C-alpha angles and dihedrals in degrees: 000000000000124000110257117217120209129199121196122218106199126025101208133121098305096048091081092064091052092047093051092046097048091047089060096051120090119237093017133102142165109242102175144006135197138193133165084237098070092194090059090048092051093047091051093047090050090052092052097044136236100009136120125254131204142185094225133038091224091062091044096049093046092054104037137067102233135169103182131028119204116207108211100159130115111305095247090061098050098090098045093047096044094049093047095048094046093049094048104033108015096223128160109256133220109189125190119231130313096036090211139337100235123057093223089056091052090050091052092049091054092046095049095046090050093048091052096043096240130132123249118204123184115205112243099151096165089073085073097055109121097239091044091053090050091049092049089053090055091050092050091048092053091239093146095055109199110018115232111173144346125197133189124191123191108184106169138151119239109164123198090266089065092057092042093057092083133017093231095059116104094014127126093223099055110012121017124206136288092298093056101037113028101020101040092095091051094047087052090053092049091053091044090057101038103033131218117014118222102189144348138207115196144172128196135188141174112228114158110010132075096230139122094241138056124285093185132041142165129191142177116210129194115210131206092244090059097256126128127232127205124198120192114176135166141155089194096091111125140239097359144348114300109182150331104201144167129196129184123193127192140161092267103037154345134236128189122188114189140158120108093286105036085266108122125075103219103165132023110169123160131159092238097044121087121231090246093052091046090055090051091052092048090052097042098046101053131094135179112224121191094241145358092286091071127194099293102100094078093048090046095050091046085057090051091054091046091051093051096041096046101027094243129161113264120241090221112024125157094284092050092045090051093060097071090040090058091049091048091051089049090053091054091045089054093047091052097046100033089228138113109262120213121211132257095053146138115241114242107158101026111112094202111131094009130115108247126192111224 
């Protein structure tokens, strides 16, 4: 197996998770980083070790031997940077969530990566949480029977200081609201468990933060299999994070995954599973991460390497990453129009990805 060399574009808050994960994976290393804030780039390079740092990815990619580029910049920049790098340098791309803000940008990312024969991976690390993997197994095995309802709750604390850290935070053009930023992983999990959404009805509001976008949202989703999905998301919890949870209910059983990062198996009840066995599963498939990012980045990036090395299909490629982005856009469309939005659709009123004058 070859040694895979990563380069990081963006040295903000999430870069630490990627650095820690890559450092734990055999035959991988970070060889360079860049950030428009050169001080951030230098600090990140110093943390990693003896590597170069740059203020632009063009300078970095011209001077370094790199296999995989990780895009860790504000969400509204993901598409532009991915498309530019792939066209110029033909590198495999790992893009943090959400892959883009506009659907047409996501489509162009997929198209360009395909045309240049490079792989596009969208980071959805919570799919690799132990309890989520166990739940997915039950879904694939048909253990639930007829699906009834799935619910995600994101009850986190993001005070004004969080949004004030960077000018792009809390803007429509570069960030999006609680649905796009904090809850996008959970919306992805809901779709992964329940399948294709048919329609959505959503409401959003800004309660406690001085930002352009929403800090609180609720949505009802109808799925092709007849089940109903509920999304409850807020960054207005005070004084600290409360939960990031997922529950799936069916005719033959119920599963609840709680914790603050979809990390703790709380309920495992099925008709054909004894109470003793259920308790064992609850105990075995729980983990306690240090923060809301969880443990999934290492497992996810190991999967990326495996896909490239062995030419395997990615769990979350561009097409898979686009699914939750379309549903998120539909939620904003519904919130703006006050109407139920049916997928597939083209956003008209959604402000996601657009420059908005306050």
